[in-house]
C-alpha positions in Angstrom: -73.4 32.2 -31.9 -76.2 33.2 -29.5 -78.1 30.2 -29.3 -75.5 27.3 -30.2 -76.1 23.7 -31.1 -76.1 21.1 -28.5 -72.4 19.3 -28.9 -73.9 16.1 -30.0 -75.9 17.7 -32.8 -72.8 19.8 -33.8 -70.7 16.6 -34.0 -73.4 14.9 -36.3 -73.5 17.5 -38.7 -69.2 17.2 -38.8 -69.8 13.5 -39.4 -71.3 14.1 -42.0 -68.8 16.2 -43.7 -66.3 13.9 -42.9 -68.4 11.0 -44.6 -68.8 13.4 -47.7 -65.0 13.7 -47.3 -64.5 9.9 -48.0 -66.2 9.8 -51.0 -64.5 12.9 -52.3 -61.4 11.4 -51.2 -60.1 14.3 -49.3 -58.1 14.1 -46.3 -59.8 16.7 -43.6 -62.6 19.0 -42.9 -62.2 22.1 -41.3 -64.4 23.3 -38.4 -64.4 26.6 -36.4 -64.9 27.8 -33.0 -67.7 30.5 -33.8 -67.2 34.2 -32.9 -68.8 33.3 -29.1 -67.6 31.3 -26.5 -66.1 28.1 -27.5 -66.1 26.4 -24.1 -67.7 23.3 -26.4 -65.4 23.1 -28.8 -63.7 20.1 -26.6 -66.5 18.1 -26.0 -67.3 18.6 -29.9 -64.2 17.3 -30.9 -64.3 14.7 -28.9 -67.4 12.8 -29.8 -66.3 13.4 -33.6 -62.6 11.1 -32.9 -64.3 7.8 -33.4 -65.4 8.1 -36.7 -62.5 10.2 -37.6 -60.4 7.6 -37.1 -62.6 4.8 -38.4 -62.8 7.0 -41.6 -59.6 8.2 -41.7 -60.5 11.7 -42.0 -59.0 15.3 -40.1 -60.8 17.6 -38.5 -59.2 20.5 -38.2 -60.0 23.5 -35.9 -58.9 26.5 -37.5 -57.7 29.2 -36.4 -60.0 31.7 -36.8 -62.8 33.5 -34.5 -63.1 33.3 -30.8 -60.3 30.7 -31.3 -57.6 32.6 -33.5 -54.9 33.3 -30.6 -53.1 30.2 -30.4 -53.0 29.6 -26.7 -57.3 29.2 -27.3 -56.3 26.5 -30.0 -54.0 25.0 -27.7 -56.2 24.5 -24.4 -59.2 23.6 -26.8 -56.9 20.6 -28.2 -55.2 19.4 -24.9 -58.0 16.6 -23.8 -58.6 15.4 -27.6 -56.1 12.8 -27.6 -56.1 11.6 -31.6 -54.1 12.4 -34.7 -57.1 13.1 -36.5 -58.0 15.6 -34.8 -55.5 18.8 -35.3 -55.2 22.6 -36.7 -55.9 24.2 -39.8 -53.3 27.5 -39.0 -54.5 30.4 -40.5 -51.0 32.3 -40.3 -52.9 36.1 -40.8 -55.1 35.2 -37.5 -52.3 34.4 -35.3 -50.2 36.7 -36.8 -53.3 39.4 -36.0 -53.4 38.1 -32.3 -49.5 38.3 -32.0 -48.5 34.9 -32.0 -45.4 34.0 -33.5 -44.5 31.3 -35.9 -42.2 29.5 -33.4 -44.9 30.3 -30.5 -47.6 28.6 -33.1 -45.1 25.4 -33.9 -44.3 25.0 -30.0 -48.3 25.1 -28.9 -49.5 23.1 -31.8 -47.2 22.0 -34.4 -47.4 18.3 -33.9 -51.3 18.8 -34.5 -51.0 20.8 -37.5 -52.8 19.4 -40.7 -53.1 22.2 -43.1 -51.7 25.6 -43.5 -54.0 28.4 -44.7 -51.1 30.9 -46.1 -52.2 34.8 -46.9 -51.0 38.0 -46.3 -52.2 41.4 -44.9 -51.6 44.9 -43.3 -52.8 46.4 -40.9 -55.4 49.4 -42.1 -53.7 52.6 -42.2 -54.5 55.4 -40.2 -55.2 53.9 -37.1 -58.5 52.2 -38.2 -59.1 48.7 -36.7 -58.8 45.8 -39.0 -56.8 44.5 -41.5 -56.7 44.4 -45.3 -55.7 41.1 -47.6 -52.6 41.7 -50.4 -51.1 39.8 -52.3 -48.4 37.5 -50.5 -45.2 38.9 -49.5 -47.2 42.7 -49.6 -48.0 42.5 -46.0 -46.8 42.1 -42.4 -48.0 38.4 -42.1 -44.8 36.2 -41.5 -45.8 33.2 -43.8 -42.3 32.4 -45.1 -41.5 32.4 -41.7 -44.5 30.3 -40.4 -43.0 27.7 -43.0 -39.6 27.9 -41.9 -41.2 27.2 -38.1 -42.8 24.3 -39.6 -40.8 22.4 -41.4 -38.0 22.6 -38.5 -40.7 20.7 -36.4 -40.7 18.3 -39.8 -44.6 19.1 -40.8 -44.8 17.9 -44.8 -48.7 18.6 -44.9 -50.9 20.5 -47.2 -50.0 24.6 -47.8 -53.3 26.4 -49.1 -53.1 29.6 -50.7 -56.3 31.2 -49.4 -57.8 34.0 -51.2 -61.3 35.1 -49.7 -62.8 37.4 -53.1 -65.5 36.1 -51.7 -66.0 38.3 -48.8 -63.9 40.9 -49.6 -64.7 42.2 -53.3 -62.3 45.1 -53.3 -58.8 42.7 -53.3 -57.4 41.6 -56.6 -58.9 38.8 -58.8 -58.4 35.4 -58.3 -56.3 34.9 -61.6 -54.0 37.5 -60.6 -54.0 36.6 -56.6 -53.4 32.8 -57.2 -50.4 32.4 -59.8 -48.9 35.4 -57.9 -49.0 33.2 -55.0 -48.2 29.8 -56.8 -44.8 31.7 -57.7 -43.7 32.9 -54.2 -45.3 29.5 -52.5 -43.4 26.9 -54.3 -39.9 27.7 -53.6 -40.9 28.7 -50.1 -42.1 25.2 -49.7 -39.2 23.6 -51.3 -36.5 25.5 -49.2 -38.5 25.1 -46.3 -40.6 21.6 -45.7 -38.6 19.6 -48.4 
């Protein structure tokens, strides 16, 4: 953002969502570093630690935008020492940054609170960007991500993320989500059980 809010103001907004999560019985809220400079992220996360611990609600920093590379996420979390503050691992974004599943688990595996499973492939003919596709039809090693997490003892959420609102060209949710479930169920049983 060209003029980001002060860290205390951002932390106050996150607290509102944590309180809403308690009312809903949700285990965590996800937050983003944004598209620009993420240097204030550790300060914001440190400010929400007391409330996250008091409320028992995790705060997951998503591998997205300026924090798509797992090394940037690991650095942002380095000095934020709380089991309630962790990572929402969007497997597409770490993959497109060149991170392997093993690298992600080595750097932040013990801090993963939630996994967003989705697949994509590079746009054809040298175009920049990625096309979202049905699970198993792209390049993202979703099963490999689950295997790496399973080896590290992860037993948390795996979410089929389908972004039809932002990508109207992709399959309808009533096609995509059942297809994801058919693949994810056995993968989860085989890798995370």
